N, C-alpha and C positions, 0 to 999 in steps of 0.2 A: 162210296165216295162220289161226289158230284163234281164234274169237271166242266168248266165253261170254256168254249172255244170261240174266239172272235176272229173274224176274217173280213177282208175287203171293205174296210171302213172308208178308205179313199178320202180322208180329211173331212168327212161329213160329221161335224161336231154335234149338231142337234140329234142326229140319229144315235150316235155313240152315247150321248148323255141319257137318252131314253132307254137304251139297252142296259146301261150301267144302273140306272134307277130301278129297273125291273129286277136286276140281279140283287141289288141291295134290299128291295122289298121282299123278295123270296127268302133271303138270308140263309140259304142252304148250300151255297157254292163252297166247295173245299179248296178249289184252285181255279185260277183264271189264266188262260194262255191266249196269245194272239198268233195267228198263222201267217200274218203278213199283209201287204197292201194297205198299210196304214195311211199313206198320203197319196195325193194325186186327185185330180178332177175338182173336188170341192175346195173352197177358199180358206180352210182352217187347219193346215198341216201342223203348224207349231203347237196349237192348242190341243190337237188330238194326241200328239206325242206326250205333251206335258200331262194331260189328263190320265193317260195310261201309265205314266211313271209314278203317279201318286198312289200311295198305299190305300187300299179299300178293304175294310174288314180284316186287316192283318195280311192282305195279299197285294202284290202288284201284278199287273198283267205282264207276265214274262213271255218271251218268244218261245214258240214250240220247237223251233229249229235254231240252234245257236250259230253265231257267226263262224264261218269256216266249215260248217257241216255241208255235206253234199246232199241236196234234197233228192228224194227218190224220183225216178223218171215218171212222167205223167202216164198213167194207165187208165184209159177210159173204162167206165163201168160197162158190163155187158148190156147191150141194148141201147146204149146212149151214143148218139151220133155226134161227132165233132161239129162245131157250129157251121163250118164251111159246107157241110152236107145238107143243111136245111134249105138252101136256095133252090 
């Protein structure tokens, strides 16, 4: 089973379209989920949400965490420093 995870789109519609085109061209994704951060920063939030709501190859991009779920606490990977420690 091939699972596609989308994250941190931040309303960047051209980048989202490029990624979705690549997914379509490969044609082997069994399911597509988004992890969040769909809007913000770039100027196309409505179009990004609308694009992900449209069925693609029998699938829509469903959220990986449902509304009301408590996301797990952030656990940094071993050897990965939080951003504030890079200064």
